[in-house]
Backbone as CSV, one residue per row, in Angstrom:
resi,resn,N_x,N_y,N_z,CA_x,CA_y,CA_z,C_x,C_y,C_z
1,MET,0.901,-1.337,-0.070,0.010,-0.151,-0.098,0.764,1.158,-0.010
2,TRP,0.381,2.045,-0.989,1.447,3.367,-0.759,0.876,4.207,0.464
3,SER,1.934,5.113,0.674,1.861,6.174,1.500,0.719,7.317,1.032
4,LYS,0.128,7.931,2.300,-0.765,8.891,1.565,-0.021,10.097,0.902
5,ARG,1.310,10.213,1.300,2.092,11.295,0.669,2.130,11.186,-0.983
6,ARG,2.746,9.791,-0.987,2.987,9.304,-2.485,1.608,9.216,-3.384
7,CYS,0.367,8.840,-2.559,-1.003,8.831,-3.268,-1.218,10.212,-3.785
8,ARG,-0.897,11.264,-2.867,-1.161,12.755,-3.136,-0.374,13.216,-4.221
9,GLU,0.689,12.774,-4.191,1.792,13.395,-5.300,1.748,12.748,-6.406
10,GLU,1.254,11.599,-6.676,0.950,10.986,-7.823,-0.304,11.644,-8.657
11,ALA,-1.329,11.803,-7.606,-2.683,12.318,-7.968,-2.314,13.687,-8.640
12,ILE,-1.644,14.467,-7.991,-1.214,15.847,-8.331,-0.495,15.859,-9.690
13,ASN,0.581,14.711,-9.802,1.366,14.785,-10.992,0.530,14.439,-12.307
14,ILE,-0.343,13.647,-12.045,-1.264,13.193,-13.315,-1.771,14.539,-13.601
15,PHE,-2.702,15.241,-12.784,-3.448,16.171,-13.035,-2.609,17.473,-13.765
16,GLU,-1.415,17.659,-13.111,-0.616,18.868,-13.908,-0.221,18.193,-15.325
17,VAL,0.034,16.981,-15.573,0.279,16.484,-16.850,-0.949,16.679,-17.823
18,ALA,-2.070,16.369,-17.400,-3.299,16.658,-18.004,-3.564,17.968,-18.337
19,CYS,-3.360,18.839,-17.473,-3.594,20.146,-17.657,-2.530,20.927,-18.631
20,GLN,-1.379,20.370,-18.570,-0.524,21.057,-19.636,-0.873,20.357,-20.901
21,GLU,-1.152,19.231,-20.901,-1.180,18.576,-22.593,-2.633,19.091,-23.009
22,LEU,-3.619,19.162,-22.288,-5.072,19.447,-22.772,-5.264,21.216,-22.599
23,ASN,-4.325,21.953,-22.202,-4.475,23.199,-21.959,-5.673,23.667,-21.172
24,LEU,-5.586,22.951,-20.161,-6.601,23.260,-19.076,-6.304,24.129,-18.049
25,ASN,-7.271,24.998,-17.504,-6.988,25.946,-16.293,-7.225,25.077,-15.048
26,GLY,-6.216,24.544,-14.483,-6.140,23.624,-13.405,-5.725,24.299,-12.250
27,SER,-6.124,23.833,-10.985,-5.680,24.474,-9.506,-5.689,23.449,-8.677
28,LEU,-5.032,23.939,-7.717,-5.485,22.920,-6.162,-6.077,23.870,-5.250
29,ALA,-7.182,23.277,-4.709,-8.066,23.782,-3.813,-8.150,23.369,-2.548
30,HIS,-8.481,23.724,-1.620,-8.655,23.438,-0.143,-10.377,23.895,0.488
31,ASP,-10.797,22.941,1.396,-12.023,23.514,1.762,-11.648,23.760,3.150
32,ASN,-12.911,24.267,3.895,-12.794,24.633,5.272,-12.301,23.433,6.242
33,GLU,-12.417,22.298,5.694,-12.091,21.161,6.431,-10.720,20.496,6.385
34,GLY,-9.900,21.346,5.486,-8.662,20.879,5.073,-8.665,19.751,3.963
35,ARG,-9.903,19.340,3.238,-9.621,18.416,2.205,-9.058,19.170,0.953
36,GLU,-8.424,18.291,-0.114,-7.892,19.026,-1.015,-8.488,18.505,-2.408
37,PHE,-8.698,19.390,-3.457,-9.533,19.147,-4.389,-8.724,19.737,-5.473
38,LEU,-8.734,18.974,-6.775,-7.984,19.276,-7.961,-9.362,20.161,-8.846
39,VAL,-9.154,21.243,-9.243,-10.050,21.873,-10.008,-9.730,22.422,-11.294
40,ILE,-10.938,22.163,-12.285,-10.676,22.556,-13.779,-11.731,23.874,-13.669
41,THR,-11.219,24.777,-14.084,-12.155,26.084,-14.276,-12.449,26.423,-15.945
42,ALA,-13.955,26.299,-16.175,-14.115,26.604,-17.523,-13.982,28.253,-18.006
43,PRO,-14.252,28.566,-19.024,-13.979,29.970,-19.385,-14.948,30.990,-18.645
44,ASP,-16.014,30.697,-18.377,-17.342,31.473,-17.602,-17.302,31.201,-16.528
45,GLY,-16.295,30.285,-15.594,-16.155,30.160,-14.175,-16.568,28.701,-13.797
46,ALA,-17.580,28.099,-14.397,-17.789,26.749,-13.984,-16.608,25.964,-13.613
47,ILE,-16.738,24.917,-12.752,-15.604,24.200,-11.985,-16.038,22.642,-12.065
48,ARG,-15.146,21.916,-12.578,-15.317,20.631,-12.332,-13.991,20.342,-11.207
49,THR,-14.474,19.345,-10.268,-13.587,19.015,-9.339,-13.422,17.649,-8.846
50,TYR,-12.275,17.161,-8.538,-11.997,16.054,-7.912,-11.596,15.737,-6.607
51,TYR,-11.825,15.445,-5.476,-11.685,15.426,-4.254,-10.427,14.116,-4.136
52,ILE,-9.300,14.645,-3.584,-8.288,13.718,-3.158,-8.455,12.948,-2.178
53,ASP,-9.173,11.903,-2.297,-9.607,10.989,-0.998,-8.287,10.135,-0.737
54,LEU,-7.380,10.387,0.081,-6.186,9.670,0.283,-6.617,7.892,0.624
55,LEU,-7.606,7.954,1.650,-7.677,6.452,1.941,-8.295,5.931,0.707
56,ILE,-9.078,6.279,-0.080,-9.427,5.446,-1.522,-8.363,5.240,-2.116
57,LEU,-7.542,6.469,-2.773,-6.463,6.084,-3.148,-5.274,4.966,-2.658
58,GLN,-5.264,4.938,-1.439,-4.330,4.072,-0.742,-4.934,2.557,-1.036
59,ASP,-6.374,2.452,-0.850,-7.079,1.276,-1.223,-6.731,0.969,-2.601
60,ARG,-7.021,1.748,-3.560,-6.556,1.342,-5.065,-5.377,0.609,-5.037
61,THR,-4.371,1.335,-4.400,-2.969,0.845,-4.958,-2.579,-0.492,-3.833
62,ASP,-3.311,-1.057,-2.921,-2.930,-1.791,-2.098,-3.031,-3.282,-2.870
63,GLY,-1.912,-3.823,-2.861,-1.520,-5.274,-3.092,-1.244,-5.225,-4.621
64,TRP,-1.024,-4.076,-5.094,-0.468,-4.129,-6.582,1.075,-3.772,-6.724
65,GLY,1.745,-3.950,-7.737,3.225,-3.541,-8.105,3.008,-1.997,-8.346
66,TYR,4.292,-1.625,-8.387,4.448,-0.123,-8.635,3.572,0.488,-9.790
67,ASP,3.681,-0.265,-11.239,3.234,-0.075,-12.328,1.675,-0.067,-12.345
68,ARG,1.293,-1.098,-11.632,-0.311,-1.112,-11.772,-0.869,-0.190,-10.583
69,ALA,-0.237,-0.042,-9.495,-0.915,1.143,-8.661,-0.847,2.305,-9.099
70,LEU,0.408,2.830,-9.795,0.221,4.020,-10.480,-0.840,4.007,-11.505
71,TRP,-1.047,3.161,-12.384,-2.172,3.317,-13.314,-3.347,3.453,-12.571
72,GLU,-3.790,2.729,-11.464,-5.118,2.810,-10.661,-5.156,4.052,-10.315
73,VAL,-4.022,5.010,-9.728,-4.283,6.122,-9.036,-4.530,6.950,-10.381
74,ARG,-3.839,6.992,-11.211,-3.980,7.675,-12.556,-5.519,7.694,-12.936
75,LYS,-5.987,6.239,-13.126,-7.356,6.115,-13.712,-8.363,6.985,-12.491
76,ASP,-8.324,6.831,-11.503,-9.193,7.266,-10.400,-9.163,8.552,-10.614
77,VAL,-8.052,9.552,-10.704,-8.067,10.837,-10.983,-8.731,11.301,-12.170
78,ILE,-8.186,10.777,-13.358,-8.950,11.201,-14.439,-10.202,10.819,-14.924
79,MET,-10.543,9.590,-14.237,-12.088,9.273,-14.240,-12.881,10.032,-13.749
80,GLY,-12.418,10.525,-12.105,-13.210,11.397,-11.336,-13.396,12.867,-12.023
81,LEU,-12.154,13.334,-12.598,-12.542,14.596,-13.346,-13.394,14.346,-14.467
82,GLU,-13.469,13.363,-15.258,-14.288,13.299,-16.086,-15.619,13.273,-15.724
83,THR,-15.962,12.611,-14.882,-17.505,12.499,-13.958,-18.008,13.598,-13.621
84,GLY,-16.757,14.232,-12.922,-17.122,15.327,-12.037,-18.046,15.193,-10.590
85,TYR,-17.841,14.042,-9.996,-18.791,13.587,-9.064,-18.604,14.343,-7.542
86,SER,-17.949,15.306,-7.530,-17.725,16.150,-6.243,-18.768,17.193,-5.928
87,ASP,-19.431,17.298,-4.938,-20.386,18.240,-4.317,-20.198,19.836,-4.940
88,PHE,-18.682,19.962,-5.060,-18.507,21.374,-5.443,-18.471,21.667,-6.951
89,CYS,-18.794,20.794,-7.792,-18.833,21.039,-9.164,-20.133,22.010,-9.456
90,THR,-19.744,22.793,-10.619,-21.039,23.235,-10.869,-22.128,22.536,-11.701
91,SER,-23.328,22.643,-11.289,-24.449,22.098,-11.828,-24.494,22.296,-13.233
92,PRO,-25.124,21.532,-13.947,-25.363,21.914,-15.591,-26.287,22.881,-15.673
93,LEU,-27.200,23.126,-14.751,-28.167,23.921,-14.799,-27.597,25.375,-14.491
94,ASP,-26.480,25.458,-13.792,-26.071,26.741,-13.492,-25.002,27.111,-14.538
95,GLN,-24.653,26.362,-15.379,-23.669,26.760,-16.278,-23.955,27.494,-17.449
96,SER,-23.170,28.292,-18.106,-23.352,29.183,-19.436,-23.423,28.071,-20.358
97,GLU,-24.019,28.611,-21.531,-24.044,27.695,-22.644,-22.552,27.187,-23.034
98,ARG,-21.699,28.254,-22.785,-20.174,28.029,-23.427,-19.676,27.212,-22.414
99,ASP,-19.955,27.228,-20.835,-19.357,26.274,-19.987,-19.879,24.893,-20.135
100,HIS,-21.021,24.951,-20.560,-21.606,23.652,-20.670,-20.958,22.868,-21.942
101,ASP,-20.888,23.478,-22.841,-19.990,22.996,-24.228,-18.560,22.647,-23.715
102,TYR,-17.740,23.414,-22.813,-16.505,23.113,-22.408,-16.457,21.924,-21.738
103,MET,-17.335,21.960,-20.711,-17.269,20.592,-19.795,-17.645,19.506,-20.563
104,PHE,-18.548,19.428,-21.715,-18.689,18.264,-22.401,-17.464,17.759,-23.325
105,ASP,-17.047,18.692,-23.716,-15.753,18.640,-24.389,-14.547,18.351,-23.686
106,LEU,-14.743,18.590,-22.225,-13.623,18.240,-21.330,-13.621,16.785,-21.310
107,ALA,-14.594,16.308,-20.996,-15.037,14.808,-20.779,-14.545,14.180,-21.866
108,ILE,-14.773,14.422,-22.974,-14.006,13.872,-24.371,-12.591,13.859,-24.132
109,LYS,-12.158,15.028,-24.040,-10.567,15.103,-23.895,-9.942,14.078,-22.831
110,LEU,-10.581,14.304,-21.561,-10.187,13.538,-20.547,-10.165,12.151,-20.841
111,LEU,-11.134,11.574,-21.596,-11.046,10.103,-21.946,-9.993,9.857,-22.875
112,ARG,-9.864,10.504,-23.815,-8.851,10.468,-24.875,-7.556,10.383,-24.366
113,PHE,-7.487,11.545,-23.199,-6.022,11.531,-22.527,-5.766,10.470,-21.490
114,PHE,-6.618,9.690,-21.088,-6.667,8.543,-20.143,-6.180,7.301,-21.156
115,ASP,-6.626,7.385,-22.471,-6.586,6.333,-23.528,-5.101,6.086,-23.680
116,ARG,-4.190,7.377,-23.795,-2.869,7.494,-23.820,-2.087,7.232,-22.585
117,VAL,-2.760,7.090,-21.701,-1.645,6.731,-20.103,-1.246,5.608,-20.478
118,PRO,0.172,5.312,-20.112,0.474,4.023,-20.066,-0.178,2.978,-18.970
119,THR,-0.346,2.023,-19.774,-1.036,0.602,-18.777,-0.035,0.015,-18.085
120,TYR,-0.278,-0.743,-17.183,0.694,-1.471,-16.480,0.935,-2.778,-17.104
């Protein structure tokens, strides 16, 4: 099982790579309880977030070799951003038409990006 520090670093690392390759406006944010989120901001301000849940990421890496564990962390981050299941994501009903189109395109870009991530 990977340490919480390592899980956090790998989650942030794949997020940074995705933001650079896909030209995304990404940032790291914290809530009032100290939880960390990876955030992608659309042109008109809508956000898509991924909560870095270290316990879940540790569970994903448990029992795997390095390559598979790394792939599991990357998969969780990219698929989490693709679906945007966090409570802090902007609702589609509250998005501008431009942001709605951006988020739709973002999901497709993230899936294509994940397809290029080396497998174990």
